[in-house]
C-alpha positions in Angstrom: -6.1 29.1 -11.3 -6.9 30.2 -7.8 -7.9 28.1 -4.8 -11.0 26.0 -4.8 -12.8 23.9 -2.2 -11.4 20.4 -1.7 -13.4 17.3 -1.0 -13.8 18.1 2.6 -15.0 21.6 1.9 -11.8 23.5 2.9 -9.7 25.6 0.6 -6.8 23.8 -1.1 -4.3 24.7 -3.7 -5.1 23.5 -7.2 -2.5 22.5 -9.9 -0.7 25.6 -11.2 -0.3 27.4 -7.9 3.0 27.8 -6.2 2.1 26.8 -2.7 2.2 23.3 -1.3 -0.8 21.2 -0.2 -1.2 22.9 3.2 -0.5 26.4 1.9 2.5 26.8 4.2 6.2 26.9 3.6 7.5 23.3 3.5 10.6 21.9 5.2 13.6 21.0 3.0 14.6 17.4 2.6 16.4 16.2 5.7 14.5 18.4 8.1 11.2 17.6 9.8 9.3 15.2 7.6 6.0 13.5 8.5 7.3 10.0 9.3 11.0 9.7 9.6 12.7 6.3 9.3 16.3 5.7 10.5 16.8 2.4 8.6 15.6 2.6 5.0 14.6 -0.8 3.4 14.8 -2.2 -0.1 11.6 -3.5 -1.8 11.2 -5.5 -5.0 8.5 -3.8 -7.1 5.7 -5.8 -8.5 6.1 -6.4 -12.3 3.4 -8.2 -14.1 4.8 -11.2 -16.1 8.1 -11.1 -14.3 8.1 -11.2 -10.5 5.6 -14.0 -9.9 6.1 -16.6 -7.2 8.6 -18.7 -9.2 10.9 -15.8 -9.9 10.6 -14.5 -6.3 11.5 -18.0 -4.9 14.6 -18.4 -7.0 15.7 -14.8 -6.6 15.4 -15.0 -2.8 17.5 -18.2 -2.8 20.4 -16.6 -4.7 20.1 -13.0 -3.7 18.7 -12.6 -0.2 18.4 -9.1 1.3 15.1 -7.8 -0.1 13.0 -6.5 2.8 9.7 -6.8 0.9 8.6 -8.5 -2.3 5.3 -7.2 -3.7 3.1 -9.6 -5.8 2.1 -8.5 -9.3 -1.4 -7.1 -9.0 -4.3 -9.4 -8.1 -7.6 -8.2 -9.5 -10.5 -8.3 -7.0 -13.7 -10.2 -7.9 -17.4 -9.8 -7.1 -17.2 -12.8 -4.7 -14.3 -11.2 -2.9 -12.5 -14.6 -3.0 -9.2 -15.6 -4.6 -9.0 -17.7 -7.6 -7.0 -20.9 -7.5 -4.2 -19.3 -9.4 -4.2 -16.2 -7.1 -4.2 -18.4 -4.0 -1.1 -20.3 -5.4 0.6 -16.9 -6.0 0.3 -15.8 -2.3 0.3 -19.2 -0.6 3.2 -19.0 2.0 4.1 -22.6 1.1 4.9 -21.4 -2.5 7.0 -18.4 -1.2 9.6 -19.9 1.1 11.5 -17.3 3.2 8.8 -14.6 2.5 6.7 -14.1 5.5 3.1 -12.8 5.2 3.3 -11.2 8.7 4.6 -7.7 8.6 3.5 -6.4 12.0 6.3 -8.0 13.9 7.8 -6.4 17.0 11.2 -4.8 16.5 14.1 -6.9 17.8 17.5 -6.1 19.1 20.5 -7.0 17.0 21.2 -9.9 19.3 17.6 -11.2 18.9 17.0 -11.2 15.1 18.0 -14.8 14.3 14.3 -15.9 14.2 13.0 -12.9 12.4 11.8 -13.7 8.8 14.3 -12.8 6.1 11.8 -10.7 4.2 8.0 -10.1 3.7 5.6 -10.8 0.9 3.0 -8.1 0.3 -0.1 -8.9 -1.9 -1.0 -6.0 -4.2 -4.6 -5.6 -5.2 -6.0 -4.0 -8.3 -9.6 -2.7 -7.6 -12.0 0.2 -7.9 -14.7 -1.5 -5.8 -14.3 -0.9 -2.1 -16.5 -3.9 -1.2 -14.5 -6.3 -3.3 -11.3 -4.8 -1.9 -12.4 -5.3 1.8 -13.6 -8.9 1.1 -10.3 -9.8 -0.7 -8.3 -8.2 2.1 -10.2 -10.4 4.5 -9.3 -13.5 2.5 -5.7 -12.5 2.5 -5.8 -11.7 6.2 -7.1 -15.2 6.8 -3.9 -16.4 5.2 -1.9 -14.3 7.7 -1.1 -11.2 5.6 -0.5 -8.1 7.7 -0.3 -5.6 4.8 -2.3 -5.2 1.6 -1.1 -2.9 -1.1 -3.4 -0.9 -3.4 -2.3 -0.4 -7.0 -2.9 3.2 -8.1 0.0 3.2 -10.6 -0.5 0.7 -13.4 -0.6 2.7 -16.7 -1.7 -0.2 -18.9 -4.2 0.5 -21.6 -6.1 -2.6 -20.5 -6.4 -1.3 -17.0 -6.8 2.5 -17.0 -10.0 2.7 -19.1 -11.7 0.4 -16.6 -11.0 3.0 -13.9 -8.4 0.8 -12.1 -4.7 1.3 -11.5 -3.7 4.9 -12.3 -7.2 5.3 -13.8 -8.4 5.8 -10.2 -6.4 9.0 -10.1 -8.7 10.6 -12.6 -11.4 11.3 -10.1 -10.1 12.4 -6.6 -13.6 12.6 -5.1 -14.3 8.9 -6.1 -10.8 7.9 -4.8 -11.6 9.6 -1.4 -14.9 7.7 -1.2 -13.1 4.5 -2.0 -10.8 5.1 1.0 -13.6 6.2 3.3 -15.6 3.0 2.5 -12.6 0.8 3.1 -11.8 2.2 6.5 -15.4 2.4 7.5 -16.1 -1.2 6.5 -13.0 -2.4 8.4 -14.0 -0.3 11.4 -17.7 -1.4 11.4 -16.9 -5.1 10.7 -19.3 -5.1 7.7 -17.2 -7.5 5.7 -18.0 -11.1 6.6 -15.6 -12.5 9.2 -14.0 -9.2 10.2 -13.4 -9.0 13.9 -14.9 -6.5 16.3 -13.0 -3.2 16.3 -12.1 -0.5 18.8 -10.5 2.9 18.3 -7.5 4.0 20.4 -6.0 7.4 20.5 -3.3 8.4 18.1 0.3 8.4 19.0 1.4 11.9 20.3 3.9 12.2 17.5 1.2 11.6 14.9 -0.9 14.4 16.4 2.1 16.7 16.4 2.7 15.8 12.7 -0.9 16.7 11.9 -0.6 20.0 13.6 2.4 20.9 11.5 0.7 20.0 8.3 -2.6 21.7 9.0 -5.3 19.0 9.4 -5.8 16.2 11.9 -4.8 12.6 11.1 -7.6 10.1 11.3 -7.8 7.5 14.1 -5.8 4.3 13.9 -7.8 1.2 13.4 -7.3 -1.6 16.0 -8.8 -5.0 16.6 -9.5 -6.5 20.0 -9.6 -10.1 18.8 -6.9 -12.6 18.5 -6.0 -13.6 15.0 -3.3 -16.1 14.4 -0.5 -14.7 12.3 -0.9 -11.0 12.9 1.1 -9.7 15.8 1.2 -6.4 17.6 2.9 -3.5 16.0 5.3 -2.0 18.6 4.6 1.7 18.0 0.9 1.3 18.7 -1.1 0.1 21.7 0.3 -3.0 23.5 -3.1 -4.3 24.2 -4.7 -4.0 20.8 -4.0 -5.8 17.6 -3.9 -4.2 14.1 -6.0 -5.3 11.2 -4.0 -5.7 8.0 -2.6 -2.3 7.2 -3.2 -0.7 3.8 -0.3 0.7 1.8 -0.6 2.5 -1.6 1.5 2.6 -4.7 0.7 5.6 -6.7 1.8 7.9 -9.6 1.7 11.7 -9.4 -1.5 11.9 -11.4 -3.1 11.0 -14.7 -1.9 13.7 -17.1 -0.3 16.5 -15.0 2.2 16.0 -12.2 0.7 18.9 -10.3 -2.4 16.6 -9.7 -0.3 15.1 -6.9 -1.2 18.1 -4.7 -4.9 17.2 -4.7 -4.1 13.5 -4.3 -1.8 14.1 -1.3 -4.5 16.1 0.4 -6.5 12.8 0.2 -3.7 10.5 1.2 -3.0 12.6 4.3 -6.5 11.9 5.7 -5.8 8.2 6.2 -3.4 6.2 8.2 -1.5 4.2 5.5 1.3 1.8 6.3 3.3 3.4 3.5 2.9 5.7 0.5 4.9 4.4 -2.4 5.4 7.1 -5.0 6.5 6.7 -8.6 7.1 10.3 -9.8 5.6 10.1 -13.2 2.0 10.5 -14.5 0.1 7.8 -16.2 0.7 9.5 -19.6 4.5 9.4 -18.9 4.4 5.6 -18.7 8.0 4.6 -17.9 10.2 6.6 -20.4 9.6 10.3 -19.6 12.0 12.0 -17.0 11.0 11.7 -13.4 9.3 14.7 -11.9 11.5 15.0 -8.9 10.3 18.5 -7.9 6.8 17.1 -7.4 8.2 14.1 -5.5 10.1 16.4 -3.2 6.8 18.3 -2.5 5.0 15.1 -1.6 8.0 13.8 0.5 8.0 17.0 2.5 4.3 17.2 3.2 3.3 13.5 3.5 1.9 12.4 6.9 2.5 8.7 5.9 5.9 7.1 5.5 7.2 7.6 2.0 8.8 5.0 -0.3 10.6 6.1 -3.5 10.1 4.1 -6.7 11.6 5.0 -10.1 14.6 4.5 -12.3 16.9 2.9 -9.7 19.4 0.9 -11.7 22.7 1.1 -9.7 23.9 1.2 -6.2 25.0 4.8 -6.8 21.3 5.6 -7.7 20.3 4.2 -4.3 22.9 6.2 -2.4 21.9 9.4 -4.2 18.2 9.0 -3.4 18.8 8.2 0.2 21.3 11.1 0.7 18.8 13.5 -0.9 15.8 12.1 1.0 17.2 10.8 4.3 13.8 10.2 5.8 12.5 7.7 3.2 11.0 4.6 4.6 12.5 2.5 1.8 13.5 2.4 -1.9 11.5 0.2 -4.2 13.3 -1.2 -7.3 11.8 -2.9 -10.3 13.6 -3.0 -13.6 17.0 -2.4 -11.9 16.7 -5.7 -10.1 15.7 -7.5 -13.3 18.9 -6.2 -14.9 21.1 -6.8 -11.8 19.5 -9.2 -9.3 22.3 -8.5 -6.8 21.6 -4.7 -6.8 20.3 -4.6 -3.3 23.3 -6.5 -2.0 25.6 -4.0 -3.7 23.5 -1.1 -2.3 24.1 -2.5 1.2 27.8 -2.5 0.6 28.1 -6.2 -0.5 30.0 -7.7 -3.4 29.0 -6.9 -7.0 27.1 -9.4 -9.1 29.4 -12.3 -10.3 29.1 -14.1 -13.6 29.0 -17.6 -12.0 26.1 -16.8 -9.6 24.2 -15.0 -12.3 24.5 -17.9 -14.7 23.5 -20.4 -12.0 20.5 -18.2 -11.1 19.2 -18.1 -14.7 19.7 -21.8 -15.1 17.7 -22.6 -12.0 15.0 -20.1 -13.0 14.6 -21.7 -16.4 14.4 -25.2 -14.8 11.8 -23.9 -12.3 9.6 -22.5 -15.1 9.9 -25.8 -17.0 8.9 -27.7 -13.9 5.9 -25.4 -13.3 4.6 -25.3 -16.9 5.6 -28.7 -17.9 6.4 -27.1 -21.2 9.8 -26.1 -22.6 8.2 -23.6 -24.9 6.4 -21.7 -22.2 9.5 -21.6 -20.0 11.5 -20.4 -23.0 9.1 -17.6 -23.6 9.4 -16.5 -19.9 13.2 -16.4 -20.1 13.2 -14.5 -23.4 11.1 -11.8 -21.8 13.4 -11.6 -18.9 16.4 -11.3 -21.2 15.0 -8.0 -22.4 16.3 -6.7 -19.1 19.1 -9.2 -18.3 20.8 -8.3 -21.6 21.5 -4.8 -20.2 24.1 -6.3 -17.9 26.0 -7.1 -21.1 25.9 -3.9 -23.1 29.0 -4.8 -25.1 27.2 -7.8 -26.6 23.9 -6.7 -28.4 24.2 -9.7 -30.6 23.8 -12.0 -27.6 20.2 -10.9 -27.0 19.3 -11.5 -30.7 20.7 -15.1 -30.3 18.6 -15.6 -27.2 15.5 -14.3 -29.0 16.0 -16.5 -32.0 16.4 -19.7 -29.9 13.7 -22.2 -30.7 14.6 -24.9 -28.2 16.0 -25.1 -24.7 19.3 -26.4 -25.9 19.6 -23.5 -28.4 18.7 -21.0 -25.7 21.3 -22.5 -23.3 24.0 -22.3 -26.0 23.2 -18.7 -26.6 23.3 -17.8 -22.9 26.5 -19.7 -22.4 28.1 -17.8 -25.2 27.1 -14.5 -23.7 28.6 -15.4 -20.3 31.8 -16.8 -21.9 32.4 -13.6 -23.8 31.6 -11.3 -20.9 34.7 -10.0 -19.1 32.9 -8.1 -16.4 29.5 -6.6 -15.5 
């Protein structure tokens, strides 16, 4: 297939061609990449049914070191408001140690004692730009400085409705969605949004755009004072940012080469981060990662890139960061459910210990019981978690069967104690 016109009317490469998005030769990993970052972070991926506020609270207590926790997706509503359950999920009071404010000035090593330990990022699931903007406003009123858009969920209950990775099916519609979000924020059309001004791009952003072939859009700034959202140091000192938008995406719906068209769209907007899971929707989670296409996006992205996918060991983290040294961060999901101390290990800390793991699971079970006021509901949550936790005990497959068979809390605790007593090491 040859070249065709893209959404903006210029020629672009379609899936199946051998050129990159800009049609020019790309830099190899480790050379000039759009948004270099000298200090990669570690993020906990949003996982529906697993990483809600209770899990995050207990995990943060036992295994600090996560730079950002992302909430499981919050669907937007016609009213643009948060339900009582959704408000509880993001309420800072229910997420101790997880700050909603991400636009904090950088501090010197000697001045980091009062910096929040980590940040909480709400993730929205939406195909309606108006609902997205209104919900973003509601979250901004709670103090959140970053909102993440879910373009990756492959669920059969989500995709047919055109949400999650279903939004990747129609790039033109996706571009309109982004246009409307940024236009509404800029114009203050959503109720309660503050008056906006535009300020020039940073010089380095302009240089990056010239390298990649097209200009990067203006950066959105607010002239009003809003409690909880502070200046971002690499932008204007006199202006204050609106909540920044980040995106978590897959490579496409059916063909990984779709990422070329998608990246052409992503590069038109100033996103906080572009989090890439290098699979398509049809791949779900079991097919091999398409690292060649990830490399292509990494090289050509004009937004900071975060890698997400199949990180299960500290060695996996090192390999990814050595191969892609300009990554903004690594996002980990299932690997942290298997080994909750994985980020500590990746940072050079001690490996997961049996005693702390058992204490973590005990407190988590008790926290679920307290929340649900139901031993049965708490037991169901823990059994689901053990689908992953059992992988830390590969020598004891019978242990998981015993956990799954447990009908009461006491039977569950006996099964778990037996697993830990028989385990020699992790």
